[in-house]
N, C-alpha and C positions, 0 to 999 in steps of 0.2 A: 169402545175398542175399534170400531169402524173408522172413527175420526182420527184415532191415533195412527192407524195404518195409512190413512190418506195423507196425514201430515208427514209421516216417515218417508213416503215415496217422494213427496215434494222436497223434503229436507235432503234426500240423497243427492239431488241436483243442486239445491241452494247452497250447500256447503262449499261447492266448487266455485260459486260465483264470487265469493269473497276471498278465496285462497289464491295461492300462486298458480298461474295458468299451466306451467309445466307439470306441477304436482297433480292438477286435475286431469291433464291429458294422460299421464302415466297411470293414475288410479283407475281411469276408465278403460284404458287400452290394455294394461297388463293382464287382467283376468281373461280378456277375450283372446289375447295372444297366446296365453298358456293353454286355453281351450283349443285353439287352432293347432298348437304344437301337439296336443294329444291326438287330434284328428290326423295330423301328419304321421305321428308315430304309429297309429293304427293302420294307416295306408301302407306305410313302409313295412310294418310287421307282417302283414298278409303276404306281401311279395317276398320278404326276406325268408320267412319260414318255409314258404313253398319252394323257394330257391334251394333250401337245404335238402330237398328231395333229390337234387341234382337232375331234375327234369325241366329243362327250359321250355318245353312245350306247355307245361302247366303254368309257368310264368307268363307265356304268351296268352294262355286262355284267360288269366286274370285281367290282362290288358284288354282283351276283347270284351269281357263282361263288364268292365268298369263303366263305360259310357252308358250302358243300359241301366245300371244301378244309379247313375247320376240323375236319371229321370225322376226317381223318388225324391232325391235331394232338391231338384228343381221345383217340384210341386210344393214341397215343404217350405221352400224359400218364398214362394208366392205369398203365403200367409205369414211367414216369419218376418221377412224383411218389410213387406207392406204393412203388417200389423204393428211392427216396431216403430216405423215412421209415424203412423197415425196416433198410436198410444202416447209416445213421448211428447208430441205436440199437444195432445189433449191434456196431459198432466200439466204441461206448462201453462195451458189456458184454464186449468182447474176444472175441466169437464170430466170428472171421474166416472160418472154414469156411462157416458159414451165410451170411455176407455174399457169399461167392463164388457160392454156389448161387443166391442171389437175383439177382445180376448176370447170370449165365448164363440164368436163367429169363426175365428181362426181354428179353435180346437175342434169343433164339430165338422168343419170342412176337411180337416186333416183325416178324420176318421172315415168320412164318406169317400173321399178321393183315394185314400189308401186302400180301402177294400176293393174299389173298382179297378185300380191299377194292378193289384195282386192278381185279380181274376183275369185281366187281359194278358198279363205276362204268362200265366200258367196255361191258358187256353191256346195262345198263339206262339208258343215257345219255338217251334221249328222255323216258322217264317222269320221270327226275330233273330234266330241264330244265323240264318242266311243273310239277313240284312247286316249283321255285325261283321260278316266276312269270315266266319269260322271255317277252317279247312277240315278235311277228313281226319287229320291228326289232332286237331284241337277241339273238334265238335263235342265229344262226350265230356271232356273236362269243362268246357264252357257251359254246356247244358246243366251239368251237375251243380255248378256254382250258382247259376241264375235260378234254377228251380228252387233251391233252398232259400236264397236271400229274398225271393219274391214273396215268400210266406209272411214276411214281417212288414208289409206295406204300411198299414196305419201307424205302427210304432216308429218306422223310419221317418214318416212325415212329421209326427209329433215331436220326435227328438230333434229334428232339424229346425222345425218351426219355433219351439219354445226355448231353445238355446238363444234365440234372438229376443223373443217376447219378454223374458225375465229382465233383460237389459233395459227394456223400454221404461221400466219403473225404477231403474237404478240398482237392480239386484244383480250386479255384475259377478259377484263371487258365487252366488247360487247358480247362475247360468253356467259359470265355468265348472262348478262341481258336477253338475249333471253330465256335461260333455266328457269331463275327465273320467268320471266313474264308468260310463259306458265304454269309452275307448280303452281305458286301462283294463277293464274286464276282458275285452276282446283280445288285447295284447297278451294277457296272462293265459287265456285259453288257447291261443294260436299254437304255441309249441306243444301243448298237451294233446290237442286234437289232431294237429297235422303230423307231428313226429312221434309222440308217445303212443297214441291210439292208431297211428298209421292210416288216418282217414284222408290224408293228402288234401286235395282242393276242397273236398266236402267238409273237412274239418275247419278250413278257413271260413267257409260260408256259414257253418253252424255258429262259430265264434262271433261272426258279424251279426247274426240274428240275435243272439243272446245279449250282445253289447247294446244294440238298438233298443231292445225291450227294456233293459235295465235303465237306460237314460230316459226313455219315455215314462216309465213308472215313477222315477224320481221326480220329474216335472209335474206329473199328475198329482202325486202325493203332496207336493208343495202347495198346490192350490186347495186340495181337499182338507189340509190342516188349517186353512184359513189364515195363512201367514201373509197373504198378498192383498193389496188394494184391489187387484183385478179378480176375475172369476172365470171358471170354465163351466159353470152351471148351465144346463140347457135352458133355464128360465131366462137367461140373458141373451140367448141366441136370437138374433134379429137381423133383417136386412133393411130395416127402416132407416131413415135419416142418412141415406146413402152410405150405409156401413159397408156393404159389399163393394161399392164403387170406390170408396176411399182407400180400401185395402188393395184392391186389384189394380188401380191406376198406378200405384207405386210397385206393388208386388210382381205384376206381370212383366214389366221391363226387367226387373232384377232376375226373375226366374227365366225369362227368355234367354238371358246370358248363359245360365246354367244349361238350359235346353239346347241352345246352339253349341255350347261346349261339348255336350253329349253327341250331337249330330256331327260336329266337326271332327270329334275323336273317332267316331264310327268311320267317317270318310278317310281320315288319316290311317286308321288301322287297316281298312280295306285296301287302300293304295299301297301301304307298306307291305302287307301280306302278299301282294303280287310280286314283290321282289324275293322274299323268303320269310319263313316263320322265325328265323333267327334275327332278321332285321326287325320284325315285329316285337320280339322279346327285348331287343335293344332299345327301341323307342319307348316301350312300356316302362323300363327301368329309368331311362333318361328323363321321362316326364315325372316320374316319382321323385327323382333326385332334385329336380329343379322346383318341385313343390315346396321345398324347404323355405326358399325366399318368398314364394307366392303365398303360402299359408300364414306366415308371420305378418306379411303386409296386409293380407285380408283381415286377420284378427285385429290389427291396429285400426283399420278403417271401420270395421263393424263395431269395435268398442267405442269409437268416437261418435257414431251416428246418433245414439240417444241424447248425448250431450249437445250435439249440434241442434237436434230437433227441439230440445227443451229451450235452448237460447232463442230459437226462432219463435216458438210458441209464447215465450215470456217477453218477447220483443227486446232482447238484449243483444242487439247487433254488435255492440262493442266487444262483448265477451266472445261472441261467435267468431269474429275476425281474429281475436287473439288465439283462440283454440285452433282455428283452421291453420293459421300461419305456423304455429308450433308443430302441429300434426304433420304438415308437409315436410318441414325440415327433419323431424324425427323419422318419418317413414322413409325418406330418401337415404338418410344415414344408415338405418337398419338394413334396408334392402341392399345397399352397396356393400356393407360389411359381410352380409350372409352370402352374397354373390362371390366375393373374394374367397371366403372359406370353402365354398362348394367347388370353386375352380381349383384351388390348391389340392383338395382331397378327392378329385374326380375319380382317379383310378381305384383307390380303396373303397369308395362308395359303390361303384359299379361292380367290382369283384365280390362284394358282399352278397349280391343278388344273383349273379350269373356265373356259370362255370364253363360253358362252351366258348371256345376261343373266338369263334366268328361272332357270336352274339355280344361278347365282351368288347370286341373291337368296335362294333357298331355303337354300343352303349357309350363308350368313352368319347367317341367323336360327336355323337348326338348331344351329350350333356354339354360339352364345350360350346357347341353352336347355340344351344338354347340359353346358356348363361350370358351370351354376348350382350343382351339387352335387359336382363332381369332386374337390373338396378332401377329401372323405370317403373316397376310394377307398384311400388309403394305409393308414388304420386298418383297413379291411376286409380287405386282403390280409395284413397282419401277423397278424390274428386267425385267418384261415384256415390259414396256415402253422403257427402255434402249435398249433392243434388237431390238425393232421396230425402234427406232430412228437411230440405226446403220445400219439398212437395213439387219439384219441377219435373213433371212427368215426361214431357217431350224430350228435353235434353238428356234426362236419365235414360230414356228408351234408346236414343241414338248412341250414347256412349256405351251402354251395356251390350248393344247388338254389334258394335264395331269389332271388338277384339276377338270374339269367337265366331262371328258369323258374317256380317256384311263385308268385312275386309278379309278376314282369315280364309274363308272357304274359297273365294275366287283366287286368292294368292296361292293356296294349296295346289289347285289344278294347274295354274300357270307355271309355278316353279317346278312342279313334278314333270311337266312337259319339257321345260327348258333345261333342268339340271338333274333329273332323276331322283334317286333315293335321298341324296343330301339336299336337293331342292325342297323336298317335302319338309325337312327339318328347318331349313332357313325361312320357311313361310311364317313361323311364329315370331322370330326377331323382327322381320320386316313389318309384320302386323303390329307388334308392340310399339315400335317407333311411330307408325302412322296413327294408331288409335290414341296414343298418349297426346300427341299434338292436337288431335281432334278434341279430346277431352278438355285440355287446357283452353282451347278456343271457345268451346261451347259454355264452359263454366264461367269464363271471364265475361262473355257476352250476356249470359243469363244473370250473373250477379250484378253487373252494371245496370241492367234493365230494372232490377228490384229497387 
């Protein structure tokens, strides 16, 4: 039985080697895209149903709390993205024992770090709220939301980590099912808890907790049923043979991008709140609206990473180049199409979340600014995942840090000084262009050096 599961994991990738490249790209990317769409729907649902309370201060509070909650996702991504890159290469090299140890290492690190992070958030909640820029009007709303979602730290990390790990052995459909189940449950519970029970922002937080627990339990049960080549058993937990290093050297750059996204959003929210809470509500909705293109592009990139990694591990450079070329073309076409759709329907999208005329005016203008360069994001995510799949730690680190940190944060302060509230929003398009050019340059140089 063990040999059959091992052969199945290998066959999940090998069947793509002899088929049509476009079919292989679609087969790997589509489940990940669907999963990301569910993450998107979950993110939009929280804001939408809170918006139905007709209290834009609660919408602003969700915007303030989001970057803090992103920290849990960032740590989950350390082990999820790092583990995926190492496991897919190991399967390509037929080193299944090493892949099991990587999987177990990722699981138990999620548990340990999840508990620690929950404790830190609950103990230092008031200083964290000050750092987030909560005003006297948004303080209690933001505190309520964060206090509740902080309770599910280990489950949040496991859900984010193993939605990636399952794809490492070709289980793209099961990875999608876990994410869809958790997020769908969240979406179903949102109107019940926010509107029917009238729990408002607390209801949104409780729905988020239940959704994360459901996704984590699904992934845990998948391994406990013995359906996988891999294992989460503590007996495989080890830091020998550079297990921790191999995961962290790829995972940390990827997670630093999420960490810097959180930090930069905290800075953005703090600067935006200095203009007004309605401007803060407007940018919160604008960032959610432009996530439509970003999450689809992210799903396409993440769906391709295991296939890229397998090609590298199996020394099939010819197939890798085919898959990469098709992925780039497809990602650009999809991101361009979604950008056009969002631009056409900007006003209906914003009005679905906001009711105050001032916050709506801000939101519409902000969305159109952010959409000006969102067609580039597909190319950006394909390059990031290709670098991670190749194990190119330094270029991956530089590219990951550029868009949300090394470039974005200085540009935020500069354009805020030069152009005020709208300068803050233009910082993202300026950064998108600069970081995409940097990504193409570093990938081209790194690939030619191989």
